[in-house]
Every structure is written in structure tokens, then in C-alpha cells.
LUMVO-609119 format. One record per residue (C-alpha): residue number from 0; x, y, z. Coordinates in Angstrom, 2 decimals, padded with zeros to 5 digits. Layout:
# residues N
(NUM,(X,Y,Z))
...
//
This chain:
# residues 387
(0,(094.42,053.61,114.40))
(1,(097.74,051.92,115.18))
(2,(100.52,053.81,113.40))
(3,(104.13,052.83,114.04))
(4,(105.35,056.00,112.34))
(5,(103.81,058.31,114.93))
(6,(107.03,059.75,116.36))
(7,(105.26,062.16,118.69))
(8,(103.99,059.19,120.72))
(9,(107.21,057.20,120.23))
(10,(109.51,059.86,121.69))
(11,(107.30,061.90,123.99))
(12,(109.31,060.58,126.96))
(13,(112.48,062.24,125.63))
(14,(113.24,065.94,125.98))
(15,(115.00,067.77,123.14))
(16,(118.52,067.17,124.46))
(17,(117.87,063.45,124.98))
(18,(116.42,063.14,121.49))
(19,(119.48,064.78,119.92))
(20,(121.82,062.61,121.97))
(21,(120.04,059.45,120.82))
(22,(120.26,060.64,117.23))
(23,(124.04,061.19,117.49))
(24,(124.56,057.80,119.12))
(25,(122.59,055.90,116.48))
(26,(124.56,057.69,113.75))
(27,(127.75,056.30,115.30))
(28,(126.28,052.79,115.43))
(29,(124.97,053.10,111.90))
(30,(128.46,053.45,110.47))
(31,(129.71,050.51,112.53))
(32,(132.18,052.50,114.62))
(33,(131.02,051.23,118.02))
(34,(130.63,047.63,116.88))
(35,(134.04,047.42,115.21))
(36,(136.26,049.63,117.35))
(37,(134.43,049.82,120.68))
(38,(135.74,046.55,122.16))
(39,(139.24,047.27,120.83))
(40,(139.44,050.78,122.31))
(41,(137.07,051.08,125.26))
(42,(137.76,047.80,127.11))
(43,(141.60,048.22,127.03))
(44,(141.21,051.85,128.13))
(45,(139.15,050.77,131.12))
(46,(141.68,048.06,132.02))
(47,(144.41,050.71,131.96))
(48,(142.42,052.82,134.38))
(49,(141.58,055.65,131.99))
(50,(138.57,057.63,133.34))
(51,(136.13,056.95,130.51))
(52,(133.36,055.25,132.52))
(53,(131.49,058.57,133.00))
(54,(131.51,059.12,129.22))
(55,(130.14,055.63,128.56))
(56,(127.50,056.09,131.26))
(57,(126.27,059.34,129.66))
(58,(126.05,057.85,126.15))
(59,(125.83,054.14,125.25))
(60,(124.93,053.08,128.79))
(61,(122.23,055.74,129.15))
(62,(120.58,054.69,125.89))
(63,(120.40,050.96,126.60))
(64,(120.60,050.55,130.41))
(65,(118.51,051.70,133.34))
(66,(121.33,052.17,135.82))
(67,(124.07,050.40,137.73))
(68,(121.73,049.18,140.49))
(69,(118.06,048.32,140.87))
(70,(117.58,051.61,142.71))
(71,(119.13,053.61,139.86))
(72,(116.56,052.11,137.46))
(73,(113.67,053.88,139.17))
(74,(113.78,056.91,136.86))
(75,(113.62,054.65,133.78))
(76,(110.81,052.56,135.29))
(77,(108.83,055.73,135.95))
(78,(109.46,057.18,132.49))
(79,(108.37,053.97,130.76))
(80,(105.25,053.80,132.91))
(81,(104.25,057.31,131.80))
(82,(104.06,055.83,128.30))
(83,(102.09,052.79,129.59))
(84,(105.11,050.52,129.05))
(85,(106.22,048.04,131.73))
(86,(109.74,047.18,132.83))
(87,(111.67,043.91,133.00))
(88,(114.70,044.41,135.22))
(89,(117.53,042.53,133.52))
(90,(120.74,041.99,135.50))
(91,(123.14,042.07,132.57))
(92,(126.49,041.28,134.14))
(93,(128.25,038.68,131.99))
(94,(131.29,036.48,132.21))
(95,(131.37,035.79,135.96))
(96,(132.27,032.16,136.76))
(97,(132.47,030.06,139.91))
(98,(129.96,028.90,142.50))
(99,(130.14,032.13,144.49))
(100,(129.51,034.22,141.35))
(101,(126.55,032.04,140.35))
(102,(125.08,032.38,143.85))
(103,(125.58,036.16,143.79))
(104,(123.83,036.37,140.42))
(105,(120.95,034.19,141.61))
(106,(120.56,036.39,144.69))
(107,(120.45,039.50,142.52))
(108,(117.77,037.98,140.29))
(109,(115.72,037.15,143.38))
(110,(116.04,040.81,144.37))
(111,(114.59,041.88,141.02))
(112,(111.64,039.57,141.66))
(113,(111.12,041.00,145.14))
(114,(111.40,044.52,143.74))
(115,(108.59,043.71,141.30))
(116,(106.22,042.55,144.05))
(117,(103.01,044.60,144.06))
(118,(104.45,047.01,141.48))
(119,(102.32,046.94,138.33))
(120,(105.11,048.76,136.45))
(121,(107.34,045.64,136.63))
(122,(105.24,042.71,135.39))
(123,(108.12,040.24,134.74))
(124,(111.57,039.19,135.87))
(125,(114.24,037.46,133.76))
(126,(117.48,035.53,134.06))
(127,(119.96,033.74,131.86))
(128,(120.53,030.09,132.86))
(129,(124.25,030.31,132.05))
(130,(124.48,033.13,134.60))
(131,(123.71,030.70,137.43))
(132,(125.09,027.40,136.07))
(133,(128.46,026.63,134.53))
(134,(128.39,026.78,130.72))
(135,(130.42,023.59,130.18))
(136,(128.24,021.69,132.61))
(137,(125.11,022.79,130.79))
(138,(126.78,021.77,127.54))
(139,(127.53,018.30,128.88))
(140,(123.97,017.90,130.18))
(141,(122.63,019.01,126.79))
(142,(124.78,016.44,124.98))
(143,(123.41,013.61,127.11))
(144,(126.85,012.56,128.34))
(145,(126.97,011.01,131.83))
(146,(128.06,013.33,134.64))
(147,(130.78,012.48,137.13))
(148,(129.86,012.35,140.81))
(149,(131.28,015.83,141.34))
(150,(129.35,017.14,138.33))
(151,(126.14,015.57,139.63))
(152,(126.59,017.47,142.89))
(153,(127.35,020.68,140.99))
(154,(124.29,020.19,138.78))
(155,(122.08,019.54,141.81))
(156,(123.25,022.81,143.37))
(157,(122.70,024.71,140.11))
(158,(119.15,023.41,139.78))
(159,(118.64,024.41,143.40))
(160,(119.57,028.00,142.56))
(161,(117.15,028.02,139.64))
(162,(114.41,026.49,141.75))
(163,(114.97,029.19,144.37))
(164,(114.47,031.84,141.69))
(165,(111.31,030.21,140.34))
(166,(109.88,029.39,143.79))
(167,(110.34,033.03,144.81))
(168,(108.57,034.10,141.62))
(169,(105.75,031.66,142.38))
(170,(105.37,032.81,145.99))
(171,(105.32,036.50,145.04))
(172,(103.36,035.91,141.79))
(173,(105.88,037.66,139.54))
(174,(106.43,035.71,136.29))
(175,(110.06,034.98,135.44))
(176,(111.59,034.22,132.04))
(177,(114.45,031.91,131.08))
(178,(116.46,033.81,128.47))
(179,(117.76,031.91,125.44))
(180,(121.20,030.35,125.07))
(181,(123.43,028.94,122.34))
(182,(122.02,025.83,120.69))
(183,(124.61,023.47,122.18))
(184,(123.54,024.30,125.76))
(185,(119.87,025.09,125.09))
(186,(118.60,021.52,125.48))
(187,(119.73,021.36,129.09))
(188,(118.22,024.78,129.84))
(189,(114.94,023.74,128.16))
(190,(114.68,020.63,130.33))
(191,(115.07,022.66,133.52))
(192,(112.57,025.26,132.31))
(193,(109.94,022.59,131.63))
(194,(110.56,021.04,135.04))
(195,(109.98,024.45,136.65))
(196,(106.76,024.89,134.65))
(197,(105.54,021.50,135.84))
(198,(106.05,022.70,139.40))
(199,(104.87,026.30,139.23))
(200,(102.62,026.77,136.19))
(201,(099.61,024.78,137.32))
(202,(097.25,027.74,137.78))
(203,(098.99,030.55,135.90))
(204,(102.13,031.14,133.86))
(205,(104.91,031.93,136.33))
(206,(107.84,030.42,134.40))
(207,(108.47,031.27,130.73))
(208,(110.99,029.73,128.35))
(209,(112.39,031.47,125.27))
(210,(112.05,030.01,121.76))
(211,(114.55,031.28,119.18))
(212,(112.67,030.97,115.90))
(213,(115.74,031.39,113.72))
(214,(116.47,027.81,114.72))
(215,(114.96,025.40,112.21))
(216,(113.70,023.05,114.94))
(217,(112.09,025.55,117.32))
(218,(108.66,025.93,115.73))
(219,(108.13,022.17,116.05))
(220,(109.68,022.32,119.53))
(221,(107.19,024.98,120.58))
(222,(104.31,022.92,119.23))
(223,(105.53,019.81,121.07))
(224,(105.84,021.74,124.33))
(225,(102.29,023.11,124.02))
(226,(100.94,019.58,123.53))
(227,(103.09,018.40,126.45))
(228,(101.66,021.14,128.69))
(229,(098.13,020.22,127.68))
(230,(098.77,016.52,128.35))
(231,(100.46,017.07,131.71))
(232,(098.17,019.82,132.93))
(233,(100.38,022.89,133.17))
(234,(100.43,026.22,131.36))
(235,(103.29,026.85,128.94))
(236,(104.97,030.22,129.25))
(237,(106.44,031.03,125.82))
(238,(108.54,034.01,124.84))
(239,(109.16,034.11,121.10))
(240,(112.24,035.79,119.64))
(241,(114.10,035.49,116.38))
(242,(117.54,034.76,117.86))
(243,(120.70,036.29,119.24))
(244,(123.65,034.09,118.20))
(245,(123.45,033.90,114.42))
(246,(127.12,034.45,113.57))
(247,(128.33,032.27,116.44))
(248,(125.98,029.43,115.49))
(249,(127.02,029.46,111.84))
(250,(130.72,029.68,112.66))
(251,(130.53,026.73,115.05))
(252,(128.57,024.61,112.58))
(253,(131.14,025.29,109.87))
(254,(134.11,024.72,112.19))
(255,(132.79,021.38,113.46))
(256,(131.35,020.27,110.11))
(257,(127.78,020.25,111.43))
(258,(124.51,021.19,109.81))
(259,(123.65,024.75,110.77))
(260,(120.84,024.79,113.36))
(261,(119.48,028.07,112.04))
(262,(117.65,029.00,108.86))
(263,(119.64,030.12,105.85))
(264,(117.60,033.26,105.26))
(265,(115.82,036.00,107.16))
(266,(112.66,035.25,105.17))
(267,(112.54,031.69,106.54))
(268,(113.04,033.01,110.07))
(269,(110.30,035.62,109.62))
(270,(107.92,032.97,108.34))
(271,(108.66,030.65,111.27))
(272,(108.19,033.48,113.78))
(273,(104.83,034.50,112.34))
(274,(103.68,030.88,112.14))
(275,(104.62,030.52,115.80))
(276,(102.49,033.57,116.63))
(277,(099.55,032.03,114.79))
(278,(100.00,028.71,116.57))
(279,(100.18,030.40,119.98))
(280,(097.01,032.43,119.45))
(281,(095.17,029.31,118.27))
(282,(096.27,027.49,121.46))
(283,(096.02,030.37,123.90))
(284,(094.06,028.37,126.48))
(285,(097.18,026.31,127.12))
(286,(099.83,029.02,127.13))
(287,(100.88,032.59,127.86))
(288,(102.71,034.50,125.13))
(289,(105.39,037.17,125.04))
(290,(106.28,038.33,121.54))
(291,(109.84,039.62,121.82))
(292,(110.28,041.37,118.51))
(293,(111.56,044.56,116.90))
(294,(109.94,043.57,113.63))
(295,(107.06,045.81,112.61))
(296,(105.41,043.19,110.40))
(297,(105.34,040.62,113.21))
(298,(103.80,043.14,115.59))
(299,(101.08,043.81,113.04))
(300,(100.57,040.08,112.47))
(301,(099.95,039.60,116.19))
(302,(097.54,042.55,116.46))
(303,(095.57,041.19,113.48))
(304,(095.50,037.69,114.98))
(305,(094.12,039.16,118.20))
(306,(091.38,040.95,116.27))
(307,(090.59,037.82,114.27))
(308,(090.10,035.83,117.48))
(309,(088.14,038.64,119.18))
(310,(090.77,039.17,121.85))
(311,(090.99,042.54,123.62))
(312,(094.14,044.64,123.23))
(313,(094.94,044.12,126.92))
(314,(094.51,040.34,126.84))
(315,(096.26,039.35,130.06))
(316,(098.33,036.47,128.67))
(317,(099.69,038.33,125.62))
(318,(102.59,040.79,125.81))
(319,(104.84,042.55,123.33))
(320,(108.48,043.07,124.39))
(321,(111.38,045.15,123.14))
(322,(114.76,046.28,124.45))
(323,(115.25,049.61,126.19))
(324,(116.57,052.23,123.81))
(325,(115.32,050.52,120.65))
(326,(112.11,050.45,118.59))
(327,(110.31,053.06,120.68))
(328,(108.02,053.57,117.69))
(329,(106.73,050.03,118.27))
(330,(106.66,049.96,122.07))
(331,(104.99,053.27,122.79))
(332,(102.52,053.19,119.92))
(333,(101.39,049.66,120.85))
(334,(101.04,050.70,124.49))
(335,(099.19,053.90,123.55))
(336,(096.59,051.76,121.78))
(337,(096.08,049.54,124.80))
(338,(098.33,046.54,124.13))
(339,(100.45,045.07,126.93))
(340,(104.06,046.11,126.32))
(341,(107.26,045.68,128.31))
(342,(110.85,046.79,127.81))
(343,(113.92,044.90,128.94))
(344,(115.81,047.32,131.23))
(345,(119.37,046.02,131.64))
(346,(121.37,047.18,134.65))
(347,(124.70,046.54,136.33))
(348,(128.11,048.22,136.79))
(349,(129.25,049.99,133.61))
(350,(132.34,047.83,133.15))
(351,(130.42,044.61,133.72))
(352,(127.69,045.35,131.15))
(353,(130.06,046.38,128.35))
(354,(129.70,043.00,126.57))
(355,(125.93,043.55,126.51))
(356,(126.36,047.12,125.19))
(357,(128.79,046.14,122.45))
(358,(126.47,043.31,121.42))
(359,(123.64,045.83,121.03))
(360,(125.86,047.96,118.81))
(361,(126.99,044.96,116.76))
(362,(123.51,043.47,116.61))
(363,(121.94,046.67,115.37))
(364,(124.62,047.31,112.81))
(365,(123.97,043.80,111.45))
(366,(120.17,044.05,111.32))
(367,(119.20,044.99,107.82))
(368,(117.63,048.43,107.81))
(369,(117.28,048.63,111.61))
(370,(119.67,051.52,112.15))
(371,(118.31,053.35,109.15))
(372,(114.79,053.12,110.55))
(373,(115.84,054.21,114.05))
(374,(117.63,057.21,112.55))
(375,(114.69,057.99,110.27))
(376,(112.26,058.12,113.19))
(377,(114.61,060.18,115.35))
(378,(115.22,062.57,112.45))
(379,(111.50,062.82,111.77))
(380,(110.79,063.73,115.38))
(381,(113.62,066.28,115.43))
(382,(112.09,067.89,112.37))
(383,(108.60,067.83,113.89))
(384,(109.93,069.62,117.00))
(385,(112.03,072.00,114.94))
(386,(115.29,071.19,116.70))
//
């Protein structure tokens, strides 16, 4: 019987020292230290040349990242596979701008796709559209404003990079996901994602788009896209998440005197997410689903929906997804019971992935009860082992 409180299964990949280290790290995040002071202390120290990279790599980086390179991620890939959990290699370098940087990022994403070829342990690849296309350009496209001649050329090149990524995924048969963006650039990213699906999702789901269900228009958007896919004869790849930019979205809406694009309460978001799961399972012939969630209730909702519709645990077009270093009680228990599960495994140079790491610390401090539950499970397993 599926039991998300089985810590023996959840942490069997960790030895005693690793378990204790994770416990200490989550205690630091629980009191908000890393979220509040990390960016103010660690980033300036690195800029000044202080030798703290090794300390970060042994602690925060080790918990949430697979390595600095694709090759360094091999140990993490292998460890996850021992628990029947797959890997999504996620190149998490942020903030690079300029055509050469976008090309470099696109090339690295293509390498993650090639690395996944014929390796059952790596069932998906992923990229962030704003990593390969200029943010302001995507914002202008999303607003519907006309592009200058130079911008049209730039946009053509950007779509070429994205097409190269998706065509490689199609040729090698490794599905690739568009990660989500802020609402004011999401429309442009969505349009490109649908165009890629029209090209490459005729026989199977190769391209996936991400639907942030904390947005009050995304459930209807998902439904519209499913009907569009059915009408035009392609398969919709849909990754469902709650959302990653809550504070930024609300602050922008208030600053610019706009209606907030996200729900006012967690309860509304939870309801929309679970309704989206129900809709997807009821329309499974037209789509492939990845449920990206750290919410126990939503995981149970999906398992019950699968039972209700007589779907096997290893249904090929249904996956659960979580982030490396978090919610191991969900990932490994689901996988142990036969469900398809993957973990995002971020990688990149320590300095370059710091924004990602600090966001994890901030995000987890903000999630109601999340840190308390992580600590509870780690503490429970420490007690079970007698350490």
C-alpha cells in the first residue's frame, strides 16, 4: 500500500552521514537563514574571491544539484535509478545574455538530449525559453506589439535555436519540456511551444509545455490546448505545476495597477491543480501528462484517478516529477510502487547556479509546512536508524 511516510524507502539512497547533513541543511533553511542572508553574504564573498565555493558545493549544492557538468551528474543519475527514479538533466545557469550566451545554452541543452539517448534512466530533457531568447524580446512578442526589422531577425534566430533543440529531441526520441516563465512573457513562449508540438508531436509527445495552475487562466488554457491538439491532430505534452513566481507576479500587478494573474489563495490553486489532473486523465488519448508537484494530496488524487480509470501504475504517458533534494518521501515511495517518477537534476558551475539554489531556499521557507515536513521525515529516519 502506498505510504508517503515510509522513510526507510524515502531515504534508503542516503548513508548515515548524508542523512545527517541533509537534516542540518534543512534546519538552516527552516529558520530562513539561507533565504534571507545567503544572497547578501555568499554572493559578495564569491565576488571578492573568498574560497567558499568548496563549502557551498559540499552543502547546498550537493543537496539540490547533480554536479557542475553532465559527467559529474552520473553518480546522482545512478543513485536515483537504484530507487527506480529517473533523471531530468536541468542546465540551471541563469542570467547570461547575448546571442553567444543563448547559443551556448542551446548547445548545452542539446548535449543533455544526446546524453539521454538510449539511456532509460534519463527519460526527459528540459530548457527554459528565456535561456535561449532575450527576455525583453519575448515580452514584446507576448504583448502583441510589432517587432522592428532587427527584432524580427533576432526572433527568427531565437526560434531557430528552439527548433534545433526540439528537432534533436524528435530525431533521438527524447521528450523535451519547455519550463514555465513569468506571465508577461509566457504567451510568447506558449506560442512557440505549440508550434513545436504541431511539428514534432504527431505520433508521440516529444515537446511538453508547462502550465502554472496558480494562474487563474491556466486551467481554461490547458483545456483549450487539449481541444486544439485534438482538432489539429497532434498530441499535447502537458506538465502541470503550481507556479514559481508568486511574489514577483503579485508585486508587478500591484506596481502597475493590474489585476493579479494568480489566485488569491493556496486553496484555489490546489483546486485548480487537481481539476487539471482530472481533466488530463479524462482526455488522456490526446495528451501526455507530467504532474510536477510536491503536494502529497495531489499525488494521491492522481493515483486514485489512475485506479478509477483502470490505468496501470506504469502508464507510459503519465509521470510524477519532483526536484532533486526535496520530497523524497513522495518520489521514492511512488517509484517503489511502480509509478513513473523523475527528478529534476540541476547542474552547472557553482557560482552560476547560485540564483537557483537561493530560490530553492526561499521557495521552501515560503511553502507552508514544507520545511517542517522535510525535517519531520529526516528526523523520523534518523530515529529509525538510531543515529
